[in-house]
C-alpha positions in Angstrom: 16.2 13.5 21.2 16.7 11.1 18.4 19.2 8.3 19.1 19.9 4.8 17.9 17.4 3.2 20.3 14.7 5.5 19.2 15.3 4.8 15.5 15.5 1.0 16.3 12.2 0.9 18.2 10.5 2.9 15.5 11.9 0.6 12.7 10.8 -2.5 14.6 7.4 -1.1 15.2 7.0 0.0 11.6 8.6 -2.9 9.7 7.7 -6.0 11.8 3.9 -5.6 11.4 4.4 -4.9 7.6 6.4 -8.1 7.3 3.7 -10.0 9.2 1.2 -8.8 6.6 3.6 -9.6 3.8 3.9 -13.2 5.1 0.1 -13.5 5.1 -0.2 -12.4 1.4 2.8 -14.4 0.2 1.3 -17.4 1.8 -1.6 -17.0 -0.7 0.9 -17.6 -3.5 2.8 -20.5 -1.8 2.4 -22.9 -4.8 4.3 -20.6 -7.2 6.3 -18.2 -5.0 8.1 -15.2 -6.4 11.9 -15.0 -6.0 12.7 -13.6 -2.6 15.2 -11.3 -4.1 12.5 -9.6 -6.2 10.1 -9.5 -3.2 12.8 -7.8 -1.1 13.7 -5.4 -3.9 10.0 -4.4 -4.3 9.6 -4.0 -0.5 12.6 -1.8 -0.3 11.5 0.3 -3.3 8.1 0.7 -1.5 10.0 2.1 1.5 12.0 4.4 -0.7 8.9 5.8 -2.3 7.9 7.3 1.1 11.0 9.5 1.0 10.3 10.4 -2.6 6.7 11.4 -2.0 7.4 13.5 1.1 8.7 16.6 -0.8 5.6 16.6 -3.0 3.3 16.4 0.0 5.2 19.2 1.7 4.8 21.3 -1.4 1.1 20.6 -1.4 0.8 21.9 2.2 2.6 25.1 1.2 0.7 25.7 -2.0 -2.8 24.7 -0.7 -3.0 26.0 2.9 -6.3 25.2 4.5 -7.7 23.4 1.4 -8.2 20.1 2.9 -10.0 18.1 0.2 -7.7 19.0 -2.7 -4.6 18.5 -0.5 -5.7 15.0 0.7 -6.7 14.1 -2.9 -3.2 15.1 -4.2 -1.5 13.3 -1.3 -3.4 10.1 -2.2 -2.6 10.6 -5.8 1.2 10.9 -5.3 1.3 8.0 -2.8 -0.6 5.7 -5.2 1.5 6.7 -8.2 4.8 6.2 -6.3 3.7 2.8 -5.0 2.8 1.8 -8.5 6.3 2.9 -9.5 7.8 0.8 -6.8 5.8 -2.2 -7.9 6.8 -1.6 -11.5 10.6 -1.2 -10.9 10.5 -4.0 -8.3 8.9 -6.9 -10.1 6.2 -6.0 -12.6 8.7 -5.3 -15.4 10.8 -8.4 -14.7 10.6 -11.8 -16.4 9.3 -13.2 -13.2 6.0 -11.4 -13.7 4.8 -14.4 -15.7 1.5 -15.4 -14.3 -1.7 -13.5 -13.4 -1.1 -13.8 -9.6 2.2 -12.0 -9.8 1.0 -8.4 -10.2 -1.1 -8.7 -7.1 1.9 -10.0 -5.1 4.2 -7.2 -6.3 1.8 -4.4 -5.8 0.9 -5.5 -2.3 4.6 -6.0 -1.5 5.3 -2.4 -2.7 2.4 -1.2 -0.6 3.7 -2.9 2.5 7.2 -1.5 2.0 5.5 1.9 1.9 3.6 1.1 5.1 6.8 0.0 6.9 8.6 3.3 6.5 5.5 5.4 6.8 4.6 3.7 10.1 8.1 4.1 11.3 8.0 7.8 10.8 4.6 8.1 12.6 6.0 6.1 15.5 9.1 8.3 15.9 7.0 11.2 17.3 5.5 9.4 20.3 8.7 7.6 21.0 10.8 10.7 21.0 8.4 12.2 23.4 8.7 9.1 25.6 5.0 8.4 25.2 5.2 4.7 25.0 1.5 4.2 25.5 0.7 6.6 22.7 3.3 4.9 20.5 1.7 1.5 21.2 -1.8 2.8 20.3 -0.5 4.6 17.2 1.3 1.5 16.1 -1.8 -0.7 16.5 -4.2 1.7 14.8 -1.8 2.1 11.8 -1.1 -1.7 11.8 -4.8 -2.3 11.1 -6.0 0.9 9.4 -3.2 2.4 7.3 -1.7 -1.0 6.5 -4.9 -2.3 5.1 -5.7 0.9 3.3 -2.4 0.7 1.3 -2.8 -3.0 0.7 -6.3 -2.6 -0.6 -5.6 0.5 -2.8 -2.5 -1.0 -4.4 -4.3 -4.4 -4.5 -6.9 -2.8 -6.8 -4.2 -2.1 -9.3 -2.7 -5.5 -8.9 -6.1 -7.2 -9.4 -6.7 -5.1 -12.6 -3.4 -6.2 -14.0 -4.1 -9.8 -12.9 -7.5 -10.0 -14.5 -6.2 -8.6 -17.8 -2.9 -10.5 -17.7 -3.5 -12.2 -21.1 -5.4 -9.3 -22.6 -4.0 -6.9 -25.3 -1.8 -4.0 -24.0 -4.5 -1.4 -24.8 -7.0 -3.2 -22.6 -4.5 -3.6 -19.8 -3.7 0.2 -19.9 -7.3 1.1 -19.6 -7.8 -1.2 -16.7 -4.7 0.0 -15.1 -5.8 3.7 -15.4 -9.3 2.8 -14.0 -7.7 0.9 -11.1 -5.3 3.8 -10.3 -8.2 6.2 -10.2 -10.2 3.8 -8.0 -7.2 3.5 -5.7 -6.8 7.3 -5.4 -10.6 7.8 -4.7 -10.7 5.0 -2.2 -7.6 6.4 -0.4 -9.0 9.9 -0.4 -12.4 8.7 0.9 -10.7 6.8 3.8 -8.7 9.8 4.9 -11.6 12.3 4.5 -14.0 10.0 6.5 -11.6 9.9 9.4 -10.9 13.6 9.4 -14.5 14.9 8.8 -16.9 12.4 10.3 -15.2 11.8 13.6 -16.1 8.4 15.3 -18.6 7.3 12.7 -16.1 8.2 10.0 -13.5 5.9 11.6 -16.0 3.0 11.6 -16.9 3.6 8.0 -13.3 3.8 7.0 -12.3 0.6 8.8 -15.4 -1.2 7.4 -14.4 -0.1 3.9 -10.9 -1.4 4.2 -12.0 -4.8 5.6 -14.5 -5.1 2.7 -11.6 -4.3 0.4 -9.5 -7.0 2.0 -12.3 -9.5 1.4 -12.4 -8.4 -2.2 -8.6 -8.8 -2.6 -8.7 -12.3 -1.1 -11.6 -13.2 -3.4 -9.6 -11.8 -6.3 -6.6 -14.0 -5.3 -8.8 -17.1 -5.6 -10.4 -15.9 -8.8 -7.0 -15.2 -10.3 -6.0 -18.8 -9.7 -8.7 -19.9 -12.2 -7.5 -17.7 -15.1 -6.4 -20.1 -17.8 -3.2 -19.3 -19.7 -3.7 -17.9 -23.2 -3.6 -20.4 -26.0 -1.2 -19.7 -28.8 
């Protein structure tokens, strides 16, 4: 039975780890921090995007019964597109998006908002069934695996926008589209590896996301060296 305590525990288990990850990434931009109001807005929009994407995922299940690969690909597509939308309406279209580092921050923030509510929904099941051990295990696995997956996939898009920050709009659009495709393929590969390759698939998936995290951290440092465009 769902009650206030159940929802509260699920929210804490879903949101607190996401906020911890958010603190880590915001720390990378401590010299020129983004307005906390925009960060909060982007995070909340990331959470909202979970609710918006759920009907599409449910429709895919109905329309493509038993077709695992197409379904997982489309799930990843909708999730990445909606996270991009959260990042755009959160901070990417604002005047505060004024230096190369900013797109990475806003895209990762949107991703962690998505993670917060998605993890909350995953935790609700074990908690409702009073399986606190299962809830703890689920929370920790998603804290590491799914959290990093969303950070890396959205981070690809943020990095593409960062590296082309001072480039013409046509160039930025091409990089954005390429990064979006990369994010969808990476997301699909992560999920397929876990579903189809059993234990070795989990190892491959986790190795992939950690390599992705290393890339994003490198990109942060590389972005700091991008010189402003001379007028």
